[in-house]
PAKE-80135 format. One record per residue: residue number from 1; residue in one letter; x, y, z of N, C-alpha, C in turn. Coordinates in steps of 0.2 Angstrom, whole numbers, plus 2048, in hexadecimal, padded with zeros to 3 digits. Layout:
N
<atom num="NUM" residuo="a" n_u="X" n_v="Y" n_w="Z" ca_u="X" ca_v="Y" ca_w="Z" c_u="X" c_v="Y" c_w="Z"/>
...
***
This chain:
114
<atom num="1" residuo="m" n_u="432" n_v="F0E" n_w="E79" ca_u="431" ca_v="F12" ca_w="E7F" c_u="431" c_v="F1A" c_w="E7D"/>
<atom num="2" residuo="h" n_u="42C" n_v="F1E" n_w="E7E" ca_u="42D" ca_v="F25" ca_w="E7D" c_u="42D" c_v="F29" c_w="E82"/>
<atom num="3" residuo="s" n_u="430" n_v="F2E" n_w="E82" ca_u="432" ca_v="F33" ca_w="E87" c_u="431" c_v="F3B" c_w="E84"/>
<atom num="4" residuo="g" n_u="42B" n_v="F3D" n_w="E84" ca_u="42A" ca_v="F44" ca_w="E80" c_u="42B" c_v="F42" c_w="E79"/>
<atom num="5" residuo="n" n_u="430" n_v="F46" n_w="E76" ca_u="431" ca_v="F45" ca_w="E6E" c_u="437" c_v="F40" c_w="E6D"/>
<atom num="6" residuo="l" n_u="43A" n_v="F3E" n_w="E72" ca_u="440" ca_v="F39" ca_w="E72" c_u="43D" c_v="F32" c_w="E72"/>
<atom num="7" residuo="s" n_u="43F" n_v="F2E" n_w="E6C" ca_u="43E" ca_v="F27" ca_w="E6D" c_u="443" c_v="F23" c_w="E6E"/>
<atom num="8" residuo="v" n_u="444" n_v="F1F" n_w="E74" ca_u="449" ca_v="F1B" ca_w="E76" c_u="448" c_v="F14" c_w="E75"/>
<atom num="9" residuo="t" n_u="44C" n_v="F10" n_w="E72" ca_u="44C" ca_v="F09" ca_w="E71" c_u="451" c_v="F05" c_w="E75"/>
<atom num="10" residuo="k" n_u="44E" n_v="F01" n_w="E7A" ca_u="452" ca_v="EFD" ca_w="E7E" c_u="456" c_v="EF8" c_w="E7A"/>
<atom num="11" residuo="v" n_u="45C" n_v="EF6" n_w="E7B" ca_u="45F" ca_v="EF1" ca_w="E78" c_u="464" c_v="EEE" c_w="E7D"/>
<atom num="12" residuo="p" n_u="464" n_v="EE8" n_w="E7E" ca_u="467" ca_v="EE4" ca_w="E83" c_u="46F" c_v="EE4" c_w="E81"/>
<atom num="13" residuo="l" n_u="473" n_v="EE6" n_w="E86" ca_u="47A" ca_v="EE6" ca_w="E84" c_u="47F" c_v="EE3" c_w="E8B"/>
<atom num="14" residuo="t" n_u="482" n_v="EE0" n_w="E8A" ca_u="486" ca_v="EDC" ca_w="E8F" c_u="48E" c_v="EDE" c_w="E8F"/>
<atom num="15" residuo="v" n_u="491" n_v="EE1" n_w="E94" ca_u="497" ca_v="EE3" ca_w="E94" c_u="49B" c_v="EE0" c_w="E9A"/>
<atom num="16" residuo="l" n_u="4A1" n_v="EDD" n_w="E99" ca_u="4A5" ca_v="EDB" ca_w="E9D" c_u="4AB" c_v="EE0" c_w="E9E"/>
<atom num="17" residuo="m" n_u="4AD" n_v="EE3" n_w="EA3" ca_u="4B3" ca_v="EE6" ca_w="EA4" c_u="4B7" c_v="EE4" c_w="EAA"/>
<atom num="18" residuo="w" n_u="4BE" n_v="EE3" n_w="EA9" ca_u="4C1" ca_v="EE1" ca_w="EAE" c_u="4C8" c_v="EE3" c_w="EAF"/>
<atom num="19" residuo="n" n_u="4CB" n_v="EE5" n_w="EB4" ca_u="4D2" ca_v="EE7" ca_w="EB5" c_u="4D5" c_v="EE0" c_w="EB7"/>
<atom num="20" residuo="v" n_u="4D8" n_v="EDD" n_w="EB2" ca_u="4DB" ca_v="ED7" ca_w="EB3" c_u="4E2" c_v="ED5" c_w="EB6"/>
<atom num="21" residuo="r" n_u="4E5" n_v="EDC" n_w="EB7" ca_u="4EB" ca_v="EDC" ca_w="EB9" c_u="4F1" c_v="ED7" c_w="EB7"/>
<atom num="22" residuo="g" n_u="4F0" n_v="ED6" n_w="EAF" ca_u="4F4" ca_v="ED1" ca_w="EAD" c_u="4F1" c_v="ECB" c_w="EAB"/>
<atom num="23" residuo="i" n_u="4F1" n_v="ECA" n_w="EA3" ca_u="4EE" ca_v="EC3" ca_w="EA1" c_u="4F2" c_v="EBF" c_w="E9D"/>
<atom num="24" residuo="n" n_u="4F9" n_v="EBF" n_w="E9F" ca_u="4FE" ca_v="EBC" ca_w="E9B" c_u="4FE" c_v="EB3" c_w="E9C"/>
<atom num="25" residuo="a" n_u="4FC" n_v="EB3" n_w="EA3" ca_u="4FC" ca_v="EAB" ca_w="EA5" c_u="4F7" c_v="EA8" c_w="EA2"/>
<atom num="26" residuo="e" n_u="4F9" n_v="EA1" n_w="EA0" ca_u="4F5" ca_v="E9C" ca_w="E9D" c_u="4EE" c_v="E9B" c_w="EA1"/>
<atom num="27" residuo="k" n_u="4EF" n_v="E9A" n_w="EA7" ca_u="4E9" ca_v="E99" ca_w="EAB" c_u="4E4" c_v="E9E" c_w="EAB"/>
<atom num="28" residuo="k" n_u="4E6" n_v="EA4" n_w="EAC" ca_u="4E1" ca_v="EA9" ca_w="EAC" c_u="4DE" c_v="EAB" c_w="EA5"/>
<atom num="29" residuo="q" n_u="4E2" n_v="EA9" n_w="E9F" ca_u="4DF" ca_v="EAA" ca_w="E99" c_u="4DA" c_v="EA4" c_w="E98"/>
<atom num="30" residuo="r" n_u="4DC" n_v="E9E" n_w="E9A" ca_u="4D6" ca_v="E99" ca_w="E9A" c_u="4D0" c_v="E9A" c_w="E9E"/>
<atom num="31" residuo="y" n_u="4D1" n_v="E9C" n_w="EA3" ca_u="4CB" ca_v="E9F" ca_w="EA7" c_u="4C7" c_v="EA5" c_w="EA4"/>
<atom num="32" residuo="l" n_u="4CA" n_v="EAA" n_w="EA1" ca_u="4C6" ca_v="EAF" ca_w="E9E" c_u="4C3" c_v="EAC" c_w="E98"/>
<atom num="33" residuo="h" n_u="4C6" n_v="EA7" n_w="E94" ca_u="4C3" ca_v="EA5" ca_w="E8E" c_u="4BC" c_v="EA1" c_w="E90"/>
<atom num="34" residuo="w" n_u="4BE" n_v="E9E" n_w="E95" ca_u="4B8" ca_v="E99" ca_w="E98" c_u="4B1" c_v="E9E" c_w="E9A"/>
<atom num="35" residuo="f" n_u="4B4" n_v="EA3" n_w="E9E" ca_u="4AF" ca_v="EA8" ca_w="EA1" c_u="4AB" c_v="EAB" c_w="E9B"/>
<atom num="36" residuo="i" n_u="4AE" n_v="EAE" n_w="E97" ca_u="4AC" ca_v="EB2" ca_w="E91" c_u="4A7" c_v="EAD" c_w="E8D"/>
<atom num="37" residuo="g" n_u="4AA" n_v="EA8" n_w="E8C" ca_u="4A6" ca_v="EA2" ca_w="E88" c_u="49F" c_v="EA1" c_w="E8B"/>
<atom num="38" residuo="e" n_u="49F" n_v="EA0" n_w="E92" ca_u="499" ca_v="E9F" ca_w="E96" c_u="495" c_v="EA5" c_w="E96"/>
<atom num="39" residuo="q" n_u="497" n_v="EAB" n_w="E96" ca_u="493" ca_v="EB1" ca_w="E97" c_u="491" c_v="EB5" c_w="E90"/>
<atom num="40" residuo="r" n_u="495" n_v="EB4" n_w="E8C" ca_u="495" ca_v="EB7" ca_w="E85" c_u="493" c_v="EBE" c_w="E85"/>
<atom num="41" residuo="p" n_u="497" n_v="EC2" n_w="E88" ca_u="495" ca_v="ECA" ca_w="E89" c_u="496" c_v="ECD" c_w="E81"/>
<atom num="42" residuo="d" n_u="493" n_v="ED2" n_w="E80" ca_u="492" ca_v="ED6" ca_w="E79" c_u="49A" c_v="EDA" c_w="E79"/>
<atom num="43" residuo="i" n_u="49C" n_v="EDC" n_w="E7F" ca_u="4A2" ca_v="EE0" ca_w="E7F" c_u="4A6" c_v="EDE" c_w="E84"/>
<atom num="44" residuo="v" n_u="4AD" n_v="EDC" n_w="E83" ca_u="4B2" ca_v="EDB" ca_w="E89" c_u="4B7" c_v="EE0" c_w="E89"/>
<atom num="45" residuo="m" n_u="4B8" n_v="EE2" n_w="E8F" ca_u="4BE" ca_v="EE7" ca_w="E90" c_u="4C2" c_v="EE5" c_w="E96"/>
<atom num="46" residuo="f" n_u="4C8" n_v="EE4" n_w="E94" ca_u="4CD" ca_v="EE3" ca_w="E99" c_u="4D2" c_v="EE9" c_w="E9A"/>
<atom num="47" residuo="n" n_u="4D4" n_v="EEB" n_w="EA0" ca_u="4D9" ca_v="EEF" ca_w="EA1" c_u="4DF" c_v="EEC" c_w="EA5"/>
<atom num="48" residuo="e" n_u="4E5" n_v="EEF" n_w="EA4" ca_u="4EB" ca_v="EEE" ca_w="EA8" c_u="4EC" c_v="EE6" c_w="EA5"/>
<atom num="49" residuo="t" n_u="4EC" n_v="EE6" n_w="E9F" ca_u="4ED" ca_v="EDF" ca_w="E9C" c_u="4F5" c_v="EDC" c_w="E9C"/>
<atom num="50" residuo="k" n_u="4F9" n_v="EE1" n_w="E9C" ca_u="500" ca_v="EDE" ca_w="E9C" c_u="502" c_v="ED9" c_w="E97"/>
<atom num="51" residuo="l" n_u="4FE" n_v="ED9" n_w="E92" ca_u="4FF" ca_v="ED5" ca_w="E8C" c_u="506" c_v="ED5" c_w="E89"/>
<atom num="52" residuo="t" n_u="509" n_v="ECF" n_w="E87" ca_u="50F" ca_v="ED0" ca_w="E83" c_u="50E" c_v="ECD" c_w="E7D"/>
<atom num="53" residuo="s" n_u="508" n_v="ECA" n_w="E7C" ca_u="506" ca_v="EC7" ca_w="E75" c_u="4FF" c_v="EC9" c_w="E74"/>
<atom num="54" residuo="k" n_u="4FD" n_v="EC8" n_w="E6D" ca_u="4F5" ca_v="EC9" ca_w="E6C" c_u="4F0" c_v="EC4" c_w="E70"/>
<atom num="55" residuo="l" n_u="4EB" n_v="EC6" n_w="E71" ca_u="4E6" ca_v="EC2" ca_w="E75" c_u="4E0" c_v="EC1" c_w="E70"/>
<atom num="56" residuo="f" n_u="4DD" n_v="EBC" n_w="E6F" ca_u="4D7" ca_v="EBB" ca_w="E6A" c_u="4D2" c_v="EB8" c_w="E6F"/>
<atom num="57" residuo="l" n_u="4CB" n_v="EB9" n_w="E6C" ca_u="4C6" ca_v="EB6" ca_w="E6F" c_u="4C1" c_v="EB4" c_w="E69"/>
<atom num="58" residuo="n" n_u="4C0" n_v="EAE" n_w="E69" ca_u="4BC" ca_v="EAB" ca_w="E63" c_u="4B5" c_v="EAF" c_w="E62"/>
<atom num="59" residuo="g" n_u="4B3" n_v="EB1" n_w="E5C" ca_u="4AD" ca_v="EB5" ca_w="E5B" c_u="4AE" c_v="EBC" c_w="E5D"/>
<atom num="60" residuo="y" n_u="4B4" n_v="EBF" n_w="E5E" ca_u="4B3" ca_v="EC6" ca_w="E61" c_u="4B9" c_v="ECA" c_w="E5D"/>
<atom num="61" residuo="h" n_u="4B7" n_v="ED0" n_w="E5B" ca_u="4BB" ca_v="ED5" ca_w="E58" c_u="4BF" c_v="ED9" c_w="E5D"/>
<atom num="62" residuo="s" n_u="4C6" n_v="EDA" n_w="E5C" ca_u="4C9" ca_v="EDD" ca_w="E62" c_u="4CE" c_v="EE2" c_w="E60"/>
<atom num="63" residuo="h" n_u="4D1" n_v="EE5" n_w="E64" ca_u="4D7" ca_v="EE9" ca_w="E64" c_u="4DA" c_v="EEA" c_w="E6B"/>
<atom num="64" residuo="q" n_u="4E1" n_v="EEB" n_w="E6B" ca_u="4E3" ca_v="EEB" ca_w="E72" c_u="4EA" c_v="EF0" c_w="E70"/>
<atom num="65" residuo="t" n_u="4EC" n_v="EF3" n_w="E77" ca_u="4F0" ca_v="EF8" ca_w="E76" c_u="4F7" c_v="EF5" c_w="E7A"/>
<atom num="66" residuo="l" n_u="4FC" n_v="EF7" n_w="E79" ca_u="502" ca_v="EF7" ca_w="E7C" c_u="504" c_v="EEF" c_w="E7F"/>
<atom num="67" residuo="l" n_u="508" n_v="EEC" n_w="E7A" ca_u="50A" ca_v="EE6" ca_w="E7B" c_u="510" c_v="EE6" c_w="E7F"/>
<atom num="68" residuo="k" n_u="510" n_v="EE7" n_w="E86" ca_u="516" ca_v="EE7" ca_w="E8A" c_u="514" c_v="EE5" c_w="E91"/>
<atom num="69" residuo="r" n_u="518" n_v="EE4" n_w="E96" ca_u="516" ca_v="EE3" ca_w="E9C" c_u="513" c_v="EE6" c_w="EA1"/>
<atom num="70" residuo="a" n_u="511" n_v="EED" n_w="E9E" ca_u="50E" ca_v="EF2" ca_w="EA3" c_u="508" c_v="EF4" c_w="E9F"/>
<atom num="71" residuo="g" n_u="502" n_v="EF5" n_w="EA3" ca_u="4FC" ca_v="EF8" ca_w="EA1" c_u="4F8" c_v="EF5" c_w="E9B"/>
<atom num="72" residuo="g" n_u="4F5" n_v="EF9" n_w="E97" ca_u="4F2" ca_v="EF7" ca_w="E90" c_u="4EB" c_v="EF5" c_w="E92"/>
<atom num="73" residuo="c" n_u="4E7" n_v="EF5" n_w="E8C" ca_u="4E0" ca_v="EF3" ca_w="E8D" c_u="4DF" c_v="EF0" c_w="E86"/>
<atom num="74" residuo="i" n_u="4D9" n_v="EEC" n_w="E86" ca_u="4D6" ca_v="EE8" ca_w="E80" c_u="4CF" c_v="EE8" c_w="E80"/>
<atom num="75" residuo="t" n_u="4CC" n_v="EE9" n_w="E7B" ca_u="4C5" ca_v="EE9" ca_w="E7A" c_u="4C3" c_v="EE5" c_w="E75"/>
<atom num="76" residuo="f" n_u="4BE" n_v="EE0" n_w="E77" ca_u="4BB" ca_v="EDB" ca_w="E72" c_u="4B3" c_v="EDD" c_w="E71"/>
<atom num="77" residuo="t" n_u="4B1" n_v="EDC" n_w="E6B" ca_u="4AA" ca_v="EDD" ca_w="E69" c_u="4A8" c_v="ED7" c_w="E66"/>
<atom num="78" residuo="n" n_u="4A1" n_v="ED5" n_w="E67" ca_u="49F" ca_v="ECF" ca_w="E63" c_u="499" c_v="ED1" c_w="E5E"/>
<atom num="79" residuo="f" n_u="499" n_v="ED7" n_w="E5C" ca_u="495" ca_v="EDA" ca_w="E57" c_u="499" c_v="ED8" c_w="E50"/>
<atom num="80" residuo="k" n_u="495" n_v="ED4" n_w="E4C" ca_u="499" ca_v="ED1" ca_w="E46" c_u="49A" c_v="ED7" c_w="E41"/>
<atom num="81" residuo="h" n_u="496" n_v="EDB" n_w="E40" ca_u="496" ca_v="EE0" ca_w="E3A" c_u="496" c_v="EE7" c_w="E3D"/>
<atom num="82" residuo="h" n_u="49A" n_v="EEC" n_w="E3A" ca_u="49A" ca_v="EF2" ca_w="E3C" c_u="49C" c_v="EF4" c_w="E42"/>
<atom num="83" residuo="s" n_u="4A0" n_v="EF0" n_w="E46" ca_u="4A3" ca_v="EF2" ca_w="E4B" c_u="4AB" c_v="EF5" c_w="E4A"/>
<atom num="84" residuo="k" n_u="4AD" n_v="EF9" n_w="E4D" ca_u="4B4" ca_v="EFC" ca_w="E4D" c_u="4B7" c_v="EFD" c_w="E53"/>
<atom num="85" residuo="v" n_u="4BD" n_v="EF9" n_w="E54" ca_u="4C0" ca_v="EFB" ca_w="E5A" c_u="4C7" c_v="EFD" c_w="E58"/>
<atom num="86" residuo="e" n_u="4CA" n_v="F03" n_w="E5C" ca_u="4D0" ca_v="F05" ca_w="E59" c_u="4D3" c_v="F08" c_w="E60"/>
<atom num="87" residuo="a" n_u="4DB" n_v="F07" n_w="E5F" ca_u="4DE" ca_v="F0A" ca_w="E66" c_u="4E0" c_v="F12" c_w="E64"/>
<atom num="88" residuo="l" n_u="4DF" n_v="F16" n_w="E6A" ca_u="4E0" ca_v="F1D" ca_w="E69" c_u="4E6" c_v="F1E" c_w="E6E"/>
<atom num="89" residuo="g" n_u="4EC" n_v="F1E" n_w="E6C" ca_u="4F2" ca_v="F1F" ca_w="E70" c_u="4F2" c_v="F18" c_w="E74"/>
<atom num="90" residuo="t" n_u="4F7" n_v="F19" n_w="E7A" ca_u="4F9" ca_v="F13" ca_w="E7D" c_u="4F4" c_v="F0F" c_w="E82"/>
<atom num="91" residuo="y" n_u="4EF" n_v="F12" n_w="E84" ca_u="4EB" ca_v="F10" ca_w="E89" c_u="4E4" c_v="F10" c_w="E88"/>
<atom num="92" residuo="l" n_u="4E2" n_v="F12" n_w="E82" ca_u="4DA" ca_v="F13" ca_w="E80" c_u="4D8" c_v="F10" c_w="E7A"/>
<atom num="93" residuo="n" n_u="4D2" n_v="F0C" n_w="E7B" ca_u="4CF" ca_v="F08" ca_w="E75" c_u="4C9" c_v="F0C" c_w="E74"/>
<atom num="94" residuo="w" n_u="4C7" n_v="F0D" n_w="E6D" ca_u="4C1" ca_v="F11" ca_w="E6C" c_u="4BC" c_v="F0B" c_w="E68"/>
<atom num="95" residuo="s" n_u="4B7" n_v="F0A" n_w="E6B" ca_u="4B3" ca_v="F05" ca_w="E67" c_u="4AC" c_v="F08" c_w="E64"/>
<atom num="96" residuo="k" n_u="4AA" n_v="F07" n_w="E5D" ca_u="4A4" ca_v="F0A" ca_w="E5B" c_u="4A0" c_v="F03" c_w="E59"/>
<atom num="97" residuo="v" n_u="49A" n_v="F02" n_w="E5C" ca_u="496" ca_v="EFC" ca_w="E5B" c_u="48F" c_v="EFE" c_w="E59"/>
<atom num="98" residuo="p" n_u="48C" n_v="EFB" n_w="E54" ca_u="485" ca_v="EFC" ca_w="E53" c_u="481" c_v="EF9" c_w="E59"/>
<atom num="99" residuo="l" n_u="47C" n_v="EFE" n_w="E5B" ca_u="478" ca_v="EFB" ca_w="E60" c_u="471" c_v="EFE" c_w="E60"/>
<atom num="100" residuo="g" n_u="46B" n_v="EFB" n_w="E5F" ca_u="465" ca_v="EFE" ca_w="E5E" c_u="464" c_v="F03" c_w="E58"/>
<atom num="101" residuo="g" n_u="468" n_v="F02" n_w="E53" ca_u="468" ca_v="F06" ca_w="E4D" c_u="46B" c_v="F0C" c_w="E4E"/>
<atom num="102" residuo="e" n_u="470" n_v="F0D" n_w="E53" ca_u="474" ca_v="F12" ca_w="E54" c_u="47C" c_v="F10" c_w="E55"/>
<atom num="103" residuo="e" n_u="480" n_v="F15" n_w="E55" ca_u="487" ca_v="F13" ca_w="E55" c_u="489" c_v="F15" c_w="E5D"/>
<atom num="104" residuo="v" n_u="48A" n_v="F10" n_w="E61" ca_u="48D" ca_v="F11" ca_w="E68" c_u="494" c_v="F11" c_w="E68"/>
<atom num="105" residuo="h" n_u="497" n_v="F17" n_w="E6B" ca_u="49E" ca_v="F17" ca_w="E6D" c_u="49F" c_v="F16" c_w="E74"/>
<atom num="106" residuo="i" n_u="4A5" n_v="F10" n_w="E74" ca_u="4A7" ca_v="F0F" ca_w="E7B" c_u="4AE" c_v="F0F" c_w="E7C"/>
<atom num="107" residuo="l" n_u="4B1" n_v="F12" n_w="E82" ca_u="4B8" ca_v="F13" ca_w="E82" c_u="4BB" c_v="F0F" c_w="E87"/>
<atom num="108" residuo="n" n_u="4C0" n_v="F0C" n_w="E87" ca_u="4C3" ca_v="F07" ca_w="E8C" c_u="4CA" c_v="F0B" c_w="E8D"/>
<atom num="109" residuo="m" n_u="4CB" n_v="F0D" n_w="E93" ca_u="4D1" ca_v="F11" ca_w="E94" c_u="4D5" c_v="F0E" c_w="E9B"/>
<atom num="110" residuo="y" n_u="4DB" n_v="F0D" n_w="E9A" ca_u="4E0" ca_v="F0B" ca_w="EA0" c_u="4E4" c_v="F10" c_w="EA1"/>
<atom num="111" residuo="l" n_u="4E5" n_v="F13" n_w="EA8" ca_u="4EA" ca_v="F19" ca_w="EAA" c_u="4ED" c_v="F16" c_w="EAF"/>
<atom num="112" residuo="e" n_u="4F5" n_v="F16" n_w="EAE" ca_u="4F9" ca_v="F13" ca_w="EB3" c_u="4F9" c_v="F18" c_w="EB8"/>
<atom num="113" residuo="p" n_u="4FA" n_v="F15" n_w="EBF" ca_u="4FA" ca_v="F19" ca_w="EC5" c_u="500" c_v="F1E" c_w="EC5"/>
<atom num="114" residuo="g" n_u="4FE" n_v="F22" n_w="EC9" ca_u="504" ca_v="F29" ca_w="EC9" c_u="503" c_v="F2E" c_w="EC6"/>
***
């Protein structure tokens, strides 16, 4: 697609973002694994995880913040090469993923109320 001198390449990208309000319960984690396995989004972002231990998804690179019973966020990407996910502070994940020959930056942030 061309718009003047700008060349734009359309690349499909599927993102799942969900304020889960806690995902320590085994039943909720089973549902999330099933749902993500069915949908296979490229990027998964959860907010207000309240995780007390690490969470993994098969086939995804991840980073999570704040392993305690309040707040937190986690980001998963299924880009096999050249993706980077890192925590910046307590409530912010910064992901860099290759998309259409470019590096795309995605922020996942959770702010506590108040």
